[in-house]
N, C-alpha and C positions, 0 to 999 in steps of 0.2 A: 264244530270244535271237537277235537279228539279228547277222549277221556284219558285222564292220567291215572295209571294203575300203580299201586304201591305193593311191593312184595311184603307180605305179612311177616315173613321170616326175618326180614331186615328190621321191621318195626318192632317186633317182639321176638327177639332171638331166643332160642332155647338155652337156658342157663347151663353152662358147662359144669360138670362135676369137678369140684376142686379136691385134689387128694390131700388128705390131712398130712401135716408135716411129720416126718419121721422123728421119733424120739431118739435122742442121742444117748448112748450107753455111758459115755465118759464126758464130764463137764470139767473144764479147767478154768479156775478163777484166780485173779490176782489177790495175794494176801494183803490186807490193809494194816494189820497189826500183828507183829511177831514178838513173842515174849523172849526174854534173854535166855530163859531155861531151854526153850525149844531150839534156839540158835546154837547153844552149846552142845545139846544132844546131837543135833544133825551134823555139826562139824566134827565132833568126836567120832561118830559113826563113819563119816566120810573119810577121815584119816585112817581109821582102822581098816576099812574096806580097801582103800588105796594101797596100803601096805600089803594086805593079803593078795591083792591082784598082782602086785609087783613080784611077790614070792611065787605066784602061779606062773608068771611069765618066765622066771628063772627055771622053774620046774619043766616048762616046755622046751627051753633051750638045752637044759641039762637035767634029765629025769632023775628023780631021787634026791634032789638037793633043795627041796622046798624050804626046810628049816635053815639052810645055810645062808639064806638072804638075811635073816634076822641076826644070826650069830656073827656073820661077816660085817653087817652094819654096825653092830655094837662094838666089835673088835676094832673097826676103823676109827671109832671115837675114843676108846679107852685102852686099846691094845698096847700102846707105848706112848712115850712123850712126843715122839716125832709125829705119830698118827694123830694124836690129840691136837697138836699145834697146826697141822695141815688142815684138819677139820675146822678149827677156829678160823683159819685164813679163808677157807671156802665160804664159811658163814659171813665173815667180814665183808668180802667182795659182794656177795648177794644182797646183804642188808644195806651196804653203802649205795649200791646202784638202785635198789628199790626206793630207798629214802630220797635219793637224788631226783628220780622221776615223779615222786609222789605229788609235789605241789602242782606240777603241770597237769597231772591226771585229775587232781582234785578240782582244777579249774576247767576240766574237760577239754584240755588241749592235749591231744593224743600224741605225745612225744615218743616216737619209736626210734629216735636218734641218740638214745643214751649211750650206746656203745661207741658211736662215732664221736660224741663229745668227750668220752673217756680217752679215745685214741688221740684226739687233737690235744687234749690236756697233757697226756703222756708224751706226745711228740714235742710240745713246747718245753717240757721239763728236760727231755733228752737233748734238745738243741742247746739249752742252757748248760747242761752238764758237759756236752762235747766241746763247746766253743767258748764258754765263759768261765767255767769252774777252774781251769788251770791257772788262772790269774787272780783268783779270789779265795779267801779262807773257806773252810768247810761250812761254818755256821752261815756265812753270807750266801754260799752256794745253795744251801737248803732254803733260805728265804726267797731267793730269786727264782729257784725252780718251782717252789710252791705258788708264788704270785703269778709266774708265767703260765702255769697249768690252769689256775683259777680263771685268769683273764682269757686265755685261749678257749677254754670250755664255754665260758659265758658268751664270748663273741660268736662262737660256732652255733650256739643255740639261738642267739639273737637274730641270725639271718632268717630262719623260717618263721620266727616270732614276728619280725617286722612285716614280712609279706602276709602273714595271717591277719595282723592288726590293720594293715593298710589296704590289702586287696582281698581279704577273706579267702586265701588260697587253702588248699587241702594240706593241713599240717602233717597228716599221717604219711602221705606219699612224699612230701617234701623232706621231712626228717629222716625217712627211710633212705632216700637217695643220698642224703648227706653222709650217711655211713660209708657208702662206697667211695665217695670222694675222699673221706678221711683215710680210708684204707690205701687208696692210691697215693696220697701224699706221704704216708709213712714209707711205702715202697720206694718212692722217688727220692726222699731224703736219705734213706738207708743206702742207696746206691751212690749218693754224693759222699756220704761219710765213709763208705767202704766200697769203692768201685769194683773191686775184684770179687767180693762175696755178697754185697748187698745186705750187710748186716749192721745193726745198730747195737753193738755190745761194748762191754768193758766201760760202762759209764760211771763217772764219779757220782756218788749218791749222798754227798753232804754228811749230815750227822747220822746217817744210816750205816756208817762204817762200824758196825758192832762186832766185837769178837764173839759174842754169844748170838748164834743164829736165831734163837727163839725170840730175841728182841725185835727181829725183822717182822715178826708176826704180831707181837704184843703192841708195838707202837701203832700200826694201822688199825688194830682192834680198838685201841683207846680213841683214836681220831674218829672212827666211825660211830662209836658210842656217843661221843660229843656231838657229832652230826645228828644223830637220832634224837638226842635230848633237845637240841636246837630246833629241829623240825617239829617236835611235839609242842614246844612252847610257841613257835611261830604260827602254826596252824590254829591253835586253840586259844591263845591269849594275846594276839596282836591284831591291830587294825588291818594290817596287810592280809593276814590269814582270813579275816572276815570278808574282806573285799574280794579275794580270789574265789571264796566259796559262793558269794552272791553272783559273780560273773559266771561261774560254772553252772549255777541254777538257771538263770535267765539274764541275758545281757540287757534286755529292755528295762527290766526292773533296776538293774545296776545303773543304767543311764538316768533313769527317772529319779533315783535318790542321789544323783550327783557324783557317781563313781566314774573316774576316767578309765573306760574299758580298755582302750588301746594301751594306755600306760600300765595297767595291771597285767595285761597279757605279756608285754615286753619284760616287765620287772620279774614276773613269776618264772617265765621260761629262762631268763638269764640266770636266775638263782639256781634252777635245775642244772643248767649247763655248767655253772661254776662248781657245783657240788660234784658233778661228773668229772670235772677237771681235777678235783682233789683225789678222786679214786685213781685217775690216770697217773697222777704224781706218785701216789703211794705204791702203785704197781711197778713203776719204773724204778723208784728208789729202792724197793725191796729186791727186785731181780737184777738191777744194774744193766738192763737192756730193754729194748722195746721192739715189737714186731706187730704185724697186722693181726696176729692171732692172740694177742696178749689177754683178751677177755674171753676168748673161746665160746662166743655166743651167750655169755652170761647176761649181756644187756637185754636180750629178748626174754630170757628166763625171769629177769627182774621185773619186766612188764607184767608177766603173768602173776608174779608174787604180789605186786602192788594191787592188781585187780582182785585176786582171790583174798587179799587182806582187807578188801572193802575200804581202801584208802584210809585205813586206820593204822597209826604207827605201831601200837601194841600187837595187833594182829599180823602186821607185816614182819615184826620181829619173830613171831612164832612160825610163820610160813617160811621165812628165810632159814631158820634153824632146821625145819623139817626137810626142805629141799637140799640143804647142805648135807644133812644126815644121809639122805637117800643117795646123793651124788657120790659121796665118799664110800658109802657101803657098797653100792652097786659096782663102783670102780674096783674095789678090792676083790669082790666076788668074781667079777669078770676076769681079773688078772689071775686069780687062783685056779679058775676053771677054764682058762684060755678061751674066753668068749669074744674077745676083741673090744675095742673102745666103743663101738656102736651100741653095745648092750646098755651102757650107762645112759646114752641119749634116749634109747627106747624106754628104759625104766622111768626116767624123769618125765617123758611125754605121757606115759600111761598114768603115773602118779597124779600129774596135774589135770589130766582129762577126767579121771574118776572124781576128784574133788570138785572140778567144775560142773560135772553132771549133777552132783548133790546140791549145787546152788539152786537148781530148779525147785527143790522142795522147800527152800527158804523163801522163795518168792511167789510160789503158786500152790493152790490147793487142788487136789484131784478128787472129783465126786463121781461115784458110780450110781447110775440109775437102775435099780433092780426091777422097777416096774416094766422095763422094756421086755424082759423075758416073760413076765406074768401076762402082759397084754398080748404077746405073741402066742402064748399057749392058749389063752381064751379065744383068740381069733381062730386058731386051728380047730378047736373043739366045735365052734359054731359052724364052720364050713363042713 
């Protein structure tokens, strides 16, 4: 019988040297508790830094005009009555849109279709003005236009909400695509209304037939203030506001405590769409016309405002004012220095990106390990 030989190396393998784990110089940890004082300090620093960076951008485009950014922005706000009311209107649109998408975002339904819902609401109001208003009084025209815009915006938002509740579709992509469909519908109906030019103009705007043009801005401002007050109370002091917050946190918990999750999703998104419809109505009534560019991308800016406002009504008001201030100011500076309309878009993008970058310091702590260099030096000395 042959002897079985065992390899001693396999039985008692030589232990491999394990390299010690390298010490990291930077450690990033999640903040568990942030004081209100710290939040205020960081946000004030972020706003000041963002304004300085915007001024630097202007100085790059037009050297020697660093200070003109601030003087131009202030002048766009208080330079004249017309400039003041135009700034108020810009603030009104941004705040109204941000408040409209807020309940959906609070529920973590990422509604990127606010602009499309505004367009559909505006289209419904325009169709009423074109085809119904000639046969009814001004006051009744206003009511029908308002109701049509609210219903149309709500229905347009209900479509992606239904598919999200029923089939758990991706609401971000769905609502985004609905914007393009809304744009196409406006172009289609504009060519029906005016085949030769494809324009939807000279619309009867009900009680907005003011002799004083400033009233065309004051009335939308009042409506949006009422919307803001409603949303503050709705989110903080009603059962519906509590339910949508729970659904946003965790749907399983919501189901466990007896909340109808699908119903809450539908209800909340329809409210968002209806509020967007109101903004559409106000825009059409003020301008007496509608086009696919009536919002000029403000719907997407409102998404950033709602996000940077931390889904808080009061913070959203502040952010809306700042963005409106920068928009009007950079627009005036761009006009005076002949920089083109794209300068305003660049400035707003930079402003929002800088503030977004500072959000990192609200959510995370950065720790530096000084022992890394000490250990490295001692190791070099030993060698």
